C-alpha positions as CSV (number, residue, x, y, z in Angstrom):
1,M,-45.4,-25.5,3.5
2,A,-44.6,-21.8,3.1
3,R,-41.1,-20.7,3.6
4,M,-40.3,-18.8,6.8
5,K,-36.9,-19.4,8.3
6,T,-35.5,-16.1,9.4
7,E,-36.3,-12.9,11.3
8,K,-36.4,-11.1,8.0
9,D,-39.1,-13.5,6.8
10,V,-41.2,-12.8,9.8
11,L,-40.8,-9.0,9.4
12,V,-41.8,-9.3,5.7
13,A,-44.9,-11.3,6.6
14,V,-46.0,-8.6,9.1
15,Q,-45.2,-5.8,6.7
16,N,-47.2,-7.4,4.0
17,D,-50.2,-7.7,6.3
18,A,-52.2,-4.5,6.0
19,I,-54.3,-5.2,9.1
20,M,-51.3,-5.9,11.3
21,M,-49.6,-2.7,10.1
22,D,-52.8,-0.7,10.8
23,I,-52.8,-2.2,14.3
24,L,-49.2,-1.2,14.9
25,K,-49.7,2.3,13.6
26,T,-52.8,2.7,15.8
27,V,-50.9,1.6,18.9
28,Q,-47.9,3.8,18.0
29,E,-50.2,6.8,18.1
30,L,-50.7,6.3,21.9
31,D,-46.9,7.0,22.3
32,L,-46.6,4.6,25.2
33,P,-43.2,4.0,26.8
34,D,-41.5,0.8,25.7
35,W,-44.6,-0.5,23.9
36,W,-45.0,-3.7,21.9
37,V,-47.8,-5.7,20.3
38,C,-47.0,-9.2,21.3
39,A,-47.7,-12.8,21.9
40,G,-50.3,-14.4,19.7
41,F,-50.4,-11.4,17.4
42,V,-47.0,-12.5,16.1
43,R,-47.0,-16.2,16.8
44,S,-50.4,-16.8,15.1
45,K,-49.3,-14.9,12.0
46,I,-46.2,-17.1,11.7
47,W,-48.1,-20.3,12.1
48,D,-50.8,-19.2,9.7
49,V,-48.1,-18.6,7.0
50,L,-46.4,-21.9,7.8
51,H,-49.8,-23.7,7.4
52,N,-50.6,-21.8,4.2
53,F,-53.9,-20.6,5.6
54,P,-55.7,-18.4,3.1
55,Q,-57.1,-16.2,5.9
56,Q,-55.6,-15.0,9.2
57,T,-56.8,-16.8,12.3
58,A,-58.9,-14.6,14.5
59,L,-57.2,-13.6,17.7
60,P,-58.9,-13.9,21.1
61,D,-57.2,-10.6,21.9
62,V,-54.6,-8.1,20.6
63,D,-52.0,-7.9,23.3
64,V,-50.5,-4.5,23.7
65,I,-47.9,-4.0,26.4
66,Y,-45.8,-1.1,27.7
67,F,-43.5,-0.3,30.6
68,D,-44.3,2.6,33.0
69,P,-43.3,2.1,36.6
70,D,-44.6,5.6,37.5
71,R,-48.2,4.7,36.7
72,V,-49.2,1.1,37.5
73,D,-52.9,1.5,38.1
74,E,-55.0,-1.0,36.2
75,Q,-57.7,1.6,35.5
76,Y,-55.3,3.5,33.2
77,E,-54.8,0.3,31.1
78,K,-58.6,0.2,30.7
79,E,-58.6,3.8,29.6
80,L,-56.0,2.9,27.0
81,E,-58.1,0.0,25.8
82,K,-61.0,2.3,25.3
83,Q,-58.9,4.7,23.2
84,L,-57.9,1.8,21.0
85,E,-61.4,0.6,20.8
86,R,-62.6,4.0,19.5
87,K,-60.0,3.8,16.7
88,M,-60.4,0.1,15.8
89,P,-63.6,-1.1,17.5
90,Q,-63.7,-4.4,15.7
91,L,-60.6,-5.7,17.6
92,P,-60.4,-7.3,21.1
93,W,-57.8,-5.1,22.7
94,S,-55.9,-6.0,25.8
95,V,-53.4,-3.5,27.3
96,K,-51.1,-4.4,30.2
97,N,-48.3,-2.4,31.9
98,Q,-45.4,-4.8,32.4
99,A,-44.2,-2.8,35.4
100,R,-47.0,-4.5,37.4
101,M,-47.5,-7.9,35.7
102,H,-44.8,-9.7,37.6
103,H,-47.3,-9.9,40.5
104,L,-49.4,-12.5,38.5
105,N,-46.6,-15.1,38.7
106,N,-45.2,-13.9,42.0
107,V,-41.7,-13.3,40.5
108,A,-39.2,-10.4,40.7
109,P,-40.2,-7.2,39.0
110,Y,-39.6,-6.9,35.3
111,T,-37.1,-4.3,34.1
112,S,-38.6,-3.6,30.7
113,S,-41.3,-4.8,28.4
114,V,-38.9,-7.2,26.7
115,D,-38.0,-8.6,30.1
116,G,-41.7,-9.1,30.6
117,I,-42.0,-10.9,27.2
118,S,-39.2,-13.2,28.2
119,K,-41.3,-14.3,31.1
120,F,-44.3,-15.4,29.0
121,P,-45.0,-19.1,29.7
122,E,-44.1,-20.4,26.2
123,T,-41.0,-19.6,24.1
124,A,-43.1,-19.6,20.9
125,T,-45.3,-16.9,22.4
126,A,-42.5,-14.7,23.7
127,L,-42.5,-12.4,20.7
128,G,-43.3,-8.8,20.1
129,V,-43.3,-6.3,17.2
130,K,-43.4,-2.5,17.2
131,L,-42.7,0.5,15.0
132,D,-39.8,2.8,16.1
133,K,-39.7,6.6,15.8
134,E,-38.8,6.2,12.1
135,D,-41.6,3.8,11.5
136,K,-39.2,0.9,11.1
137,L,-40.7,-2.5,12.1
138,I,-38.8,-4.1,14.9
139,L,-39.1,-7.7,16.2
140,T,-38.1,-9.0,19.7
141,A,-37.8,-12.6,20.5
142,P,-36.0,-13.1,23.9
143,H,-35.8,-16.9,23.4
144,G,-35.1,-16.8,19.7
145,L,-37.3,-17.8,16.8
146,E,-36.3,-21.5,16.4
147,D,-39.2,-22.9,18.4
148,V,-42.0,-20.8,16.8
149,L,-40.6,-21.4,13.3
150,Q,-40.3,-25.1,14.0
151,M,-43.9,-24.9,15.4
152,V,-42.8,-26.3,18.8
153,V,-44.5,-25.1,22.0
154,K,-42.4,-25.6,25.1
155,P,-42.1,-23.8,28.4
156,S,-39.9,-20.8,28.8
157,P,-37.1,-20.9,31.3
158,G,-38.6,-21.0,34.8
159,F,-41.8,-22.6,33.6
160,E,-40.4,-26.1,33.3
161,E,-40.7,-26.7,37.1
162,E,-43.4,-26.0,39.7
163,P,-45.0,-23.8,40.6
164,L,-44.9,-22.1,37.2
165,A,-45.1,-25.4,35.2
166,S,-48.8,-25.6,36.2
167,I,-49.4,-22.2,34.6
168,Y,-47.8,-23.5,31.4
169,R,-49.9,-26.8,31.4
170,K,-53.1,-24.9,32.1
171,R,-52.5,-22.6,29.1
172,V,-51.6,-25.6,26.8
173,K,-54.9,-27.2,27.7
174,Q,-57.0,-24.0,27.4
175,K,-55.4,-22.8,24.2
176,N,-55.5,-26.1,22.4
177,W,-53.3,-24.7,19.6
178,H,-53.0,-27.9,17.6
179,S,-56.8,-27.9,17.0
180,I,-56.1,-24.9,14.8
181,W,-52.5,-25.4,13.6
182,H,-52.2,-29.2,13.1
183,K,-48.5,-29.2,12.6
184,V,-47.7,-27.8,16.0
185,T,-46.0,-30.0,18.6
186,V,-46.6,-29.3,22.2
187,V,-44.0,-30.2,24.9
188,N,-46.0,-30.7,28.0
189,P,-44.2,-31.2,31.3
190,D,-46.4,-33.4,33.5
191,K,-45.8,-33.5,37.2
192,E,-47.1,-37.1,37.5
193,E,-45.7,-38.6,34.3
194,G,-42.5,-36.6,33.7
195,S,-41.8,-34.4,30.7
196,H,-43.0,-35.6,27.3
197,A,-43.9,-34.4,23.9
198,K,-47.3,-34.6,22.2
199,S,-47.8,-34.0,18.5
200,G,-51.0,-32.2,17.6
201,S,-53.3,-33.9,15.2
202,G,-56.5,-31.9,15.5
203,K,-58.4,-30.5,12.6
204,V,-57.4,-27.2,11.2
205,R,-60.2,-24.6,11.1
C-alpha cells in the first residue's frame, strides 16, 4: 500500500496531480468568496493512492462550494456551473453556496464554507482544498485526517443519531464505496440493530 500518513502527503499527492491542479486553478479564476473544492474530490484521491490505483477514479461530480450570504439564489449557482463547464466541459461540475445549504438538513445556518464542510455526513468526506491568493495549496479537514487515511467511513458529529443518521445510512448504501475501494471499512449505525461496523470486500474497479 502506498504511503500516505500526513497532511503534507495529501497536499503532495494533489500537487502532483495535473488534472486536480487545473481544476483548482479554474475554480480560482471565479474569485468566489470562501471557495473550496471538496468532498470526493479529495477523499477519492487519497483512497486511490492508498489502493495503488494506476488511474484516478472517475468522480460523479466535482463539488465546488463557497460562502456568500448576500446572494443565495440557486440560479446563480447554475450560472457558475455553466462558467466552469465552458472552461472544462469534460467535468461534472456541482456548485453550492454554503450560506443556504443548511436548509437541506434542517440545521442552524453555517457560518462559513469550512463550517459547512464540517456538517458533511461522513468524516472521511469532510475535506476541502483550495489555492490561496499566492497560489499556495491549502487543505481543510474539520474532523481531522485519521479516518480518511485509515480508510474508515463513519458519521460526522450529529449524524450518529436520528434524524440525520438516516441521511448517513442512505449515502452509505447509495455510494457503495467499498465496491471501488475494497480496503474501506464502513461504520453503519443501524436504528434496528444498533451501531456496527462492516468491512468492505467488493471488487475494485
